[in-house]
C-alpha positions in Angstrom: -18.1 3.2 24.0 -19.6 4.2 27.6 -19.3 1.7 29.8 -22.2 -0.1 31.0 -24.1 1.3 34.6 -26.4 -1.1 36.6 -28.6 2.6 36.9 -31.8 2.7 35.8 -31.4 4.8 32.7 -33.8 8.1 32.7 -35.5 8.8 29.5 -37.3 11.6 28.4 -37.7 12.6 25.4 -37.8 10.6 22.1 -37.0 7.4 22.9 -39.8 7.0 25.3 -41.7 6.2 22.0 -41.6 2.3 22.0 -40.9 1.7 18.8 -38.2 3.9 18.3 -36.7 2.3 22.0 -36.6 -1.0 20.4 -35.2 -0.3 16.8 -32.2 0.3 18.9 -32.8 -2.3 21.9 -35.4 -4.9 20.9 -38.0 -5.7 23.1 -36.7 -8.1 25.5 -35.9 -7.3 29.3 -36.5 -3.7 29.6 -39.2 -2.2 32.2 -40.4 1.2 31.8 -41.8 2.9 35.7 -42.7 6.7 35.2 -41.1 9.3 37.1 -40.1 12.8 37.0 -36.6 15.0 37.2 -37.2 17.5 40.0 -36.4 20.8 38.9 -36.1 20.0 35.2 -38.0 20.9 32.1 -38.1 19.2 29.2 -38.1 21.8 26.2 -37.3 21.7 22.6 -33.7 22.4 21.2 -33.5 25.7 19.1 -34.5 25.6 16.2 -34.8 21.7 16.1 -37.8 18.9 16.5 -36.0 16.6 19.3 -36.1 17.8 22.8 -33.4 18.9 25.7 -33.1 18.8 29.7 -32.8 22.4 30.8 -32.5 23.3 34.7 -35.7 25.4 35.6 -36.8 25.8 39.2 -40.2 24.6 40.3 -40.7 22.3 37.5 -40.6 18.8 36.6 -39.8 16.8 33.7 -41.8 13.7 33.3 -40.4 10.9 31.8 -40.0 7.1 32.6 -37.2 5.2 34.1 -36.0 1.6 31.8 -35.0 -0.9 34.1 -33.4 -4.6 33.3 -30.7 -3.2 30.4 -28.2 -5.4 29.4 -25.3 -4.8 28.3 -26.2 -5.4 24.8 -28.7 -3.4 25.4 -27.1 -0.4 26.6 -24.0 -0.7 24.1 -26.8 -0.4 21.1 -27.9 3.1 23.2 -24.6 4.3 23.4 -23.8 4.0 19.9 -27.0 5.3 18.9 -26.9 8.4 21.3 -22.7 8.7 20.2 -24.7 10.2 16.9 -25.8 13.2 18.5 -22.7 13.4 20.9 -24.8 12.6 23.6 -22.7 11.0 26.9 -24.4 9.6 29.7 -24.9 11.6 33.3 -25.9 10.8 36.9 -29.1 12.3 37.9 -31.6 11.5 40.8 -35.2 11.3 40.0 -38.1 11.0 41.4 -40.4 7.6 40.9 -43.4 6.4 43.1 -41.1 4.4 44.9 -38.9 7.6 46.3 -35.9 9.1 44.9 -33.6 7.0 42.4 -30.5 7.3 41.2 -30.4 6.8 37.1 -28.4 7.8 34.4 -29.3 9.8 31.2 -28.1 11.0 27.7 -27.0 14.4 27.6 -25.2 16.6 25.1 -21.3 16.7 25.1 -21.4 20.5 24.6 -24.1 23.5 25.3 -27.5 23.3 23.4 -29.7 26.6 23.3 -34.0 25.7 23.9 -36.5 27.7 23.1 -38.8 28.4 25.6 -41.8 25.8 24.8 -42.8 22.7 26.2 -42.0 19.8 24.5 -44.7 16.9 23.7 -43.5 13.5 22.9 -47.1 13.1 21.2 -46.8 16.0 19.2 -43.1 14.8 18.2 -44.6 11.6 17.1 -47.3 13.0 15.0 -44.7 14.9 13.2 -41.7 13.2 13.3 -42.1 9.5 15.0 -42.2 7.2 12.1 -39.4 9.0 10.0 -37.3 8.5 13.3 -37.9 5.2 13.4 -37.6 4.5 9.9 -33.8 6.3 10.2 -33.0 4.4 13.1 -33.8 1.4 11.8 -31.2 2.0 8.6 -28.5 3.3 11.7 -28.8 0.3 13.8 -28.3 -1.7 10.2 -24.5 0.2 9.7 -23.4 -0.5 13.3 -20.6 -2.5 12.8 -20.1 -1.5 9.3 -18.7 1.6 9.1 -17.1 4.6 11.5 -18.8 6.4 13.9 -17.3 9.5 11.8 -18.3 8.0 8.8 -22.2 7.8 9.7 -22.5 10.9 11.1 -21.4 12.1 7.3 -23.8 9.9 6.2 -26.5 10.6 8.3 -28.6 14.2 6.7 -28.9 11.0 3.9 -30.7 9.0 6.1 -32.9 11.0 7.1 -33.9 12.0 3.8 -33.9 8.8 2.6 -36.2 7.7 5.8 -38.5 10.8 4.9 -38.9 9.5 1.5 -39.7 5.7 2.7 -42.2 7.4 5.6 -44.0 9.7 2.3 -44.6 6.4 0.7 -46.0 4.3 3.4 -48.4 7.4 3.7 -49.3 6.5 0.2 -49.5 3.1 0.2 -51.9 3.2 3.5 -54.0 6.0 1.9 -54.6 3.8 -1.5 -56.8 1.5 0.8 -55.0 -1.2 -1.2 -54.4 -4.4 0.7 -50.9 -5.8 1.4 -49.8 -9.1 2.5 -46.7 -9.6 5.3 -43.8 -7.5 3.7 -40.6 -8.7 4.2 -37.2 -6.7 3.4 -33.8 -7.6 3.0 -31.2 -5.0 2.5 -28.6 -6.2 -0.5 -26.8 -3.1 -0.2 -25.8 0.2 1.7 -23.9 2.5 1.1 -24.6 6.4 -0.3 -27.6 4.8 -1.9 -29.4 1.5 -0.6 -30.6 -2.0 -2.5 -33.6 -3.5 -0.9 -35.3 -7.2 -1.9 -38.7 -7.0 -1.0 -41.0 -10.0 -0.5 -44.7 -9.1 -0.8 -48.4 -10.3 -1.5 -50.8 -7.9 -2.9 -54.5 -7.5 -3.6 -55.9 -7.8 -6.2 -58.9 -7.1 -8.4 -61.4 -10.3 -6.9 -60.2 -8.7 -3.4 -57.6 -11.6 -3.0 -53.7 -11.8 -2.0 -51.1 -12.5 -5.1 -48.6 -15.0 -5.0 -45.8 -14.1 -3.5 -44.0 -11.6 -5.5 -40.1 -10.5 -5.0 -38.6 -7.0 -6.5 -35.4 -5.1 -5.9 -35.9 -1.6 -4.8 -33.4 1.0 -5.5 -34.0 3.8 -2.5 -33.0 7.4 -2.4 -34.6 10.6 -1.3 -36.5 13.2 -3.0 -34.2 14.4 -5.5 -33.2 13.9 -9.2 -31.6 10.6 -9.5 -28.6 10.1 -12.2 -28.9 6.1 -13.1 -25.6 4.4 -14.4 
């Protein structure tokens, strides 16, 4: 695990999406300041949805400096980024106050980029909520399984996140009102078992009494139950 650094963290890609960032580090302490990385561009990784930083003379990669991260927050980020074999590197970026020394997560090995420009807004629309669902489960597994085991499970985690996203969309499109939804995980392995406590809209338009249900969470495939 990388050592904590007092330098701010340069965010150029998916971590600029605050719901994702806060699933990993929480909402306390940190502060974001817009900046640019000169002679670099943010481009989609070839055949992937996530972006990578590419050297490109004359280009300016837009991003944000993340200040005031605690040691615990940096360790949480190290854990999440290690899932993708990303490591910390030192860089110099340009903010409103001038040049700033920072650090950034970059892949440990070479990656190929497409020629297109990556868009955060387009990524959020297509993959934001699914990625948040997956990141939430990844962080729940921290300190429970090894990094190697987590990498083996990640395709299953992403598939489960996609199913959760589709279920969420279906619920929103139904137009029915739900009260506060409280989820408690009861088992987290290849499959997961969650307990939900919630209220739902009745035919009279009011909310029901609180209901508790256990949900076996898989993904979109044929499942054989014992």
